[in-house]
Backbone bond lengths (Angstrom), bond angles and torsions (degrees), N, CA, C in turn:
res aa  C-N    CA-C-N  psi(-1)  N-CA   C-N-CA  omega(-1)  CA-C   N-CA-C  phi
1 M - - - 1.445 - - 1.529 109.05 -
2 T 1.306 115.92 130.01 1.454 121.73 -179.47 1.518 110.10 -95.62
3 C 1.318 116.00 129.52 1.463 120.37 175.44 1.522 108.18 -79.61
4 R 1.321 116.03 144.73 1.458 121.78 -178.77 1.522 109.71 -113.94
5 H 1.298 114.56 150.61 1.454 121.53 175.81 1.524 106.92 -122.59
6 V 1.328 117.43 132.34 1.463 122.53 178.68 1.522 107.71 -120.75
7 T 1.334 115.96 130.45 1.458 119.78 -177.63 1.527 111.79 -144.82
8 T 1.322 114.73 154.26 1.464 122.10 171.97 1.530 110.24 -119.68
9 D 1.317 117.36 2.27 1.459 122.65 -177.80 1.535 110.26 -70.31
10 H 1.316 116.60 116.56 1.465 121.20 -175.18 1.524 112.71 -59.76
11 N 1.315 118.02 -42.95 1.467 120.20 -179.38 1.517 111.41 -65.10
12 E 1.319 116.91 -42.38 1.467 121.08 178.74 1.527 110.77 -64.09
13 I 1.326 116.77 -42.49 1.466 121.09 -179.84 1.526 110.41 -64.95
14 R 1.320 116.69 -47.43 1.471 120.64 179.62 1.525 110.39 -58.50
15 L 1.329 117.35 -46.22 1.460 121.35 179.58 1.524 111.18 -61.51
16 W 1.339 117.19 -44.15 1.471 120.79 -179.40 1.528 110.38 -62.81
17 I 1.332 117.25 -45.50 1.469 120.85 -179.65 1.527 110.53 -63.48
18 Q 1.321 117.53 -45.58 1.460 120.78 -179.15 1.526 111.74 -66.93
19 T 1.328 117.38 -37.58 1.462 121.21 178.04 1.520 111.18 -61.09
20 H 1.332 116.25 -31.69 1.467 121.41 -179.58 1.528 111.91 -98.20
21 H 1.331 116.65 16.61 1.468 123.43 175.22 1.525 112.71 60.05
22 G 1.324 115.81 41.02 1.458 121.17 177.87 1.515 111.44 -105.17
23 A 1.325 114.80 172.18 1.463 121.54 178.79 1.524 108.81 -141.88
24 P 1.336 117.61 143.79 1.459 120.38 178.47 1.528 110.16 -68.79
25 A 1.333 115.62 137.75 1.462 119.91 -177.05 1.522 109.99 -154.73
26 R 1.320 114.32 175.37 1.461 120.52 171.64 1.519 107.83 -145.15
27 I 1.318 114.47 154.37 1.456 121.81 177.97 1.520 107.32 -111.59
28 T 1.314 116.02 126.29 1.458 121.40 177.72 1.522 108.09 -102.39
29 P 1.329 117.87 126.43 1.465 119.99 179.51 1.533 110.97 -60.40
30 P 1.337 116.98 149.11 1.465 119.99 177.88 1.528 110.94 -57.07
31 A 1.300 116.33 144.14 1.466 123.37 177.80 1.528 111.99 56.68
32 R 1.340 116.08 22.79 1.476 120.65 177.52 1.525 112.00 50.39
33 T 1.330 115.97 46.66 1.465 120.95 -178.75 1.514 113.00 -81.07
34 G 1.301 118.45 -3.19 1.461 121.40 179.92 1.510 110.35 -165.93
35 D 1.316 115.32 -172.42 1.459 120.58 -179.45 1.525 110.96 -76.97
36 A 1.320 115.36 149.43 1.458 120.74 174.84 1.524 108.68 -67.27
37 Q 1.321 116.09 145.82 1.461 122.00 -178.05 1.526 109.07 -113.24
38 L 1.331 116.13 126.99 1.462 119.70 176.80 1.515 109.84 -65.81
39 C 1.327 115.54 147.44 1.456 120.33 176.43 1.524 108.26 -155.03
40 I 1.308 115.51 178.41 1.457 122.60 174.92 1.519 106.06 -123.79
41 D 1.312 116.87 126.59 1.462 121.55 -179.53 1.522 108.94 -95.10
42 F 1.342 116.03 105.40 1.460 120.92 177.60 1.528 111.81 -94.94
43 L 1.328 116.41 -9.56 1.457 119.88 -173.99 1.520 113.90 -103.62
44 G 1.322 117.49 -6.93 1.456 120.48 -177.71 1.518 111.68 67.96
45 L 1.317 115.98 37.49 1.458 121.12 -176.69 1.520 111.90 -70.07
46 S 1.295 115.28 150.36 1.457 121.66 173.73 1.521 106.53 -129.45
47 T 1.314 115.31 82.49 1.457 120.74 -179.62 1.523 108.83 -114.84
48 P 1.322 117.19 156.79 1.463 120.00 -176.87 1.531 113.98 -58.65
49 N 1.320 118.23 -32.04 1.464 120.92 -175.21 1.525 113.40 -94.04
50 L 1.331 118.21 -4.28 1.464 121.97 -178.72 1.525 109.46 -100.77
51 E 1.315 115.51 126.60 1.464 120.92 179.73 1.523 108.84 -124.75
52 H 1.329 116.38 122.46 1.455 120.05 175.38 1.524 108.79 -75.01
53 L 1.324 115.54 141.52 1.460 121.84 -178.29 1.517 110.35 -119.52
54 G 1.316 115.79 158.28 1.454 120.76 169.64 1.523 108.27 -74.55
55 W 1.318 116.18 159.07 1.466 119.88 -177.90 1.520 112.31 -59.16
56 Q 1.325 117.97 -42.92 1.463 119.98 -177.12 1.528 111.10 -62.66
57 D 1.333 117.61 -45.13 1.468 120.35 178.49 1.525 111.09 -63.54
58 W 1.339 116.63 -40.75 1.463 120.81 -178.92 1.531 110.22 -64.97
59 F 1.340 117.30 -45.69 1.465 119.93 -179.35 1.527 112.23 -70.69
60 T 1.321 118.46 -30.02 1.467 120.51 174.97 1.525 109.71 -62.08
61 A 1.330 117.30 -46.50 1.467 121.29 177.95 1.532 110.68 -67.91
62 F 1.323 117.42 -39.12 1.466 123.65 178.88 1.531 110.15 -56.99
63 D 1.328 116.63 -47.70 1.466 120.93 179.61 1.526 111.69 -71.24
64 A 1.330 117.45 -40.50 1.469 120.87 -179.40 1.528 111.41 -62.26
65 Q 1.336 116.41 -31.33 1.463 121.12 -179.97 1.528 112.21 -92.16
66 S 1.329 117.25 4.34 1.475 123.37 -179.67 1.525 111.68 52.50
67 L 1.336 115.23 53.23 1.458 120.49 -179.28 1.524 111.58 -99.75
68 A 1.325 114.92 163.30 1.458 123.85 173.06 1.526 106.63 -139.35
69 L 1.321 117.16 156.25 1.460 121.62 176.13 1.519 108.55 -98.78
70 S 1.323 116.05 127.37 1.462 122.36 175.92 1.526 107.18 -113.88
71 Y 1.328 116.00 125.87 1.462 119.42 -179.10 1.523 110.09 -146.29
72 P 1.349 117.10 157.95 1.458 120.24 -179.08 1.526 111.38 -75.15
73 D 1.315 115.16 147.05 1.463 120.80 174.92 1.525 108.03 -81.74
74 T 1.346 116.13 81.51 1.459 121.01 179.21 1.515 109.13 -127.70
75 A 1.304 115.47 163.20 1.461 120.44 178.11 1.527 109.66 -67.15
76 P 1.340 118.48 142.69 1.463 121.61 -179.88 1.521 114.05 -54.32
77 S 1.327 118.51 -28.63 1.460 120.76 -177.83 1.526 112.41 -67.65
78 R 1.314 116.84 -13.63 1.463 119.78 -178.82 1.522 112.16 -91.33
79 G 1.312 118.32 5.96 1.459 121.27 179.79 1.513 111.29 83.96
80 P 1.339 116.46 179.42 1.462 119.63 -175.43 1.522 113.99 -71.31
81 G 1.321 117.87 -21.20 1.465 119.30 -179.65 1.518 111.53 67.62
82 M 1.301 116.02 -157.32 1.459 121.96 -177.20 1.522 109.72 -89.73
83 W 1.291 116.23 89.27 1.462 122.00 178.34 1.517 108.48 -98.70
84 E 1.316 116.70 162.12 1.459 120.13 172.89 1.518 110.24 -159.50
85 L 1.320 114.66 152.93 1.454 121.46 171.83 1.516 105.99 -91.90
86 V 1.329 116.06 122.73 1.464 121.54 -175.89 1.522 109.46 -121.46
87 H 1.322 115.73 158.49 1.465 119.74 176.53 1.521 109.13 -73.64
88 R 1.319 115.42 139.10 1.463 120.94 178.39 1.515 109.35 -69.36
89 P 1.319 116.07 143.56 1.471 118.17 173.04 1.525 109.23 -67.48
90 H 1.309 115.89 143.94 1.468 120.18 178.13 1.520 109.02 -73.73
91 T 1.319 115.85 131.00 1.464 120.64 177.65 1.514 108.57 -119.48
92 R 1.302 115.79 155.12 1.467 120.54 179.87 1.499 110.54 -111.30
């Protein structure tokens, strides 16, 4: 069983992404049929629908969409593993 860590801390997220050789990005649907989706590019892809973003733009969208990063508690040498951007739980 893999333990998961969920965070919204920008510094922690940036460090985790950079440690795993990723870059902030978003995917825009073809023909602009929907909203762009935030993602992390770990492969250095250069595809027509993938746009790399600066950290400030990425975190602005991340917060506006009430997202959090969920990732496995594994050693960095094992790669990023099964990470995902998830909706933050509503708090009062």
